[in-house]
Structure formats: C-alpha cells, structure tokens
C-alpha positions in Angstrom: 52.5 133.9 262.8 54.4 136.0 260.3 52.5 138.9 259.0 52.2 139.4 255.5 50.4 141.1 252.6 49.3 144.7 253.4 48.7 143.8 257.1 52.7 144.8 257.9 52.1 148.3 256.4 49.6 149.4 259.8 50.2 150.4 263.0 50.6 147.6 265.7 51.2 147.5 269.3 54.7 146.4 270.8 55.3 145.4 274.4 59.2 144.7 275.1 60.9 141.5 276.7 63.7 142.2 278.6 66.1 139.2 279.0 64.5 137.0 281.3 61.7 137.2 279.3 59.3 139.1 281.3 57.1 141.6 279.4 57.8 145.7 280.2 54.5 147.7 281.6 53.9 149.3 278.7 53.1 149.2 274.9 54.3 151.3 272.1 52.4 150.9 268.7 54.9 151.7 265.7 53.8 152.4 262.6 56.1 152.1 259.3 57.5 153.8 257.4 56.8 155.7 254.2 59.0 155.3 251.3 61.1 158.5 251.5 61.2 158.2 255.5 62.7 154.4 254.2 65.6 156.0 252.2 66.2 158.8 254.6 66.8 156.0 257.4 69.2 154.1 254.9 71.5 156.9 255.1 71.8 156.9 258.5 73.2 153.8 258.8 76.1 151.4 257.6 76.1 148.0 255.5 78.1 145.2 256.7 78.5 140.9 256.3 75.9 141.1 259.5 73.1 142.7 257.0 72.2 147.0 257.3 73.2 148.3 261.2 71.9 151.8 262.1 73.8 154.5 264.1 73.0 156.8 266.7 70.9 158.7 264.4 69.2 156.6 262.5 67.9 155.1 266.1 66.9 158.1 266.6 65.0 158.7 263.3 63.4 155.7 263.9 62.2 156.6 267.4 60.8 159.7 266.6 59.1 158.9 263.2 57.9 155.4 263.5 56.4 155.7 267.8 53.6 157.1 267.0 52.0 156.0 270.7 52.5 154.4 273.8 49.5 153.3 276.6 50.5 152.3 280.3 54.7 154.0 279.9 55.4 154.9 283.4 58.2 157.1 285.4 60.2 155.5 288.2 58.1 157.0 290.8 55.0 154.8 289.1 53.7 158.4 287.0 51.7 157.3 283.8 53.7 159.4 281.2 52.6 161.8 278.4 53.5 160.5 275.0 55.9 163.5 274.2 59.6 163.4 272.8 60.8 164.8 275.8 59.8 161.7 277.9 61.1 159.7 275.0 64.5 160.2 275.2 65.0 161.6 279.2 62.4 159.0 280.8 62.0 155.4 279.3 65.5 152.8 279.9 68.0 152.6 277.5 67.3 148.9 276.7 63.4 149.3 276.0 64.4 152.2 273.7 66.3 149.8 271.5 64.7 147.3 271.5 61.3 149.8 270.1 63.7 150.9 267.7 64.9 147.7 266.8 61.4 146.8 266.2 60.3 150.1 264.5 63.7 148.8 261.9 62.0 145.6 261.2 58.8 147.1 260.5 60.3 149.5 258.2 62.0 146.8 256.9 59.2 144.6 256.1 57.3 147.2 255.1 59.2 148.7 252.5 59.5 144.8 250.9 56.1 144.3 251.1 55.3 147.8 249.7 57.8 146.7 246.2 55.6 143.4 246.5 52.9 144.9 246.1 53.6 147.7 243.4 54.5 144.4 241.3 51.4 143.2 242.0 49.4 145.9 240.8 51.5 146.6 237.9 51.0 143.2 236.5 48.4 141.3 234.5 45.1 140.4 235.8 45.5 136.6 235.1 41.5 134.9 234.5 40.6 132.8 237.3 37.7 131.1 236.4 38.0 130.5 233.1 38.3 127.3 231.3 39.8 125.3 228.6 37.5 122.9 226.7 37.9 120.7 223.7 36.1 121.4 220.7 36.0 119.1 218.4 34.7 119.7 214.4 36.9 121.7 211.9 34.1 124.6 211.3 32.9 125.2 214.8 33.4 129.0 216.0 34.1 129.6 219.5 34.1 132.7 221.4 36.4 134.0 223.6 35.6 133.7 227.8 34.5 136.7 229.2 36.9 138.1 231.9 35.8 139.8 235.2 
C-alpha cells in the first residue's frame, strides 16, 4: 500500500532485501528530512534524464541525517552493534548502506512532496462539507446563510 498524507513524514523501520529477496537480519529506522536538509541534499547530486542522482557526499548525508536507529544489526562475528556513525561506516556492508541510503532518499522525496501538499491544503480556503442548497419559492422569501463549521 502506498504511503499517503502525513504518515510519510513519520519515521519508519526498513529491512533491506538482497538480490534474491532474502531479508537482511537488521532493520534501520529512517526519518524524513526537514526542508533545509532536503535543500542541502539537492546540492549533493545531479539531475539527469533518469531523475536526481546523489553523489557520494549525498549518500553519506542521507545516512547521517536520515538514519536515526537500527536494531538487530550484527558484525561478522555475530555481535550486536551499537548505533554509532563509526559502526555505520566501518561495519555495515556497502550494499546494505546503498539500500538504506536509497530508502532514505525515497522517504525524503516523498516527504518533501507531501510537505508541499499539506502546506497548500492549509493555505486553501475551507470548503463547506455539510451544507445543502434548497430551492426557494416566492419572490419575498428571505433566506439566511447556511452556518459553516
């Protein structure tokens, strides 16, 4: 099911899959970037016919800003790792880092679109939802406005 409304802006857990569809053991908690972070991210990549592509600094930025926690992440010896930047860049396999960075980018992009959508809705005038129009007969009939909530 596609994410809609403000739910996109909330942090979510992500569990990467390998090329065979097997889930990785660990899960990563990813948050949506705020507006200024999103603007900074846009300076860390290029736009092409395929869309926006982050460079190395952009992926690092996504991991440092978008990743806020993990659980059940282990090193090669099977020891559970604490959530630290050092462990992130020195222990997590590159293919998993790329998947997490890509998920963070998707969340940031969806979040920015949703943030714009929510802002435009907040600026739009309210529309009546419960009012109905009834025909009035007679020339001298006075009607009152329908109260709006």
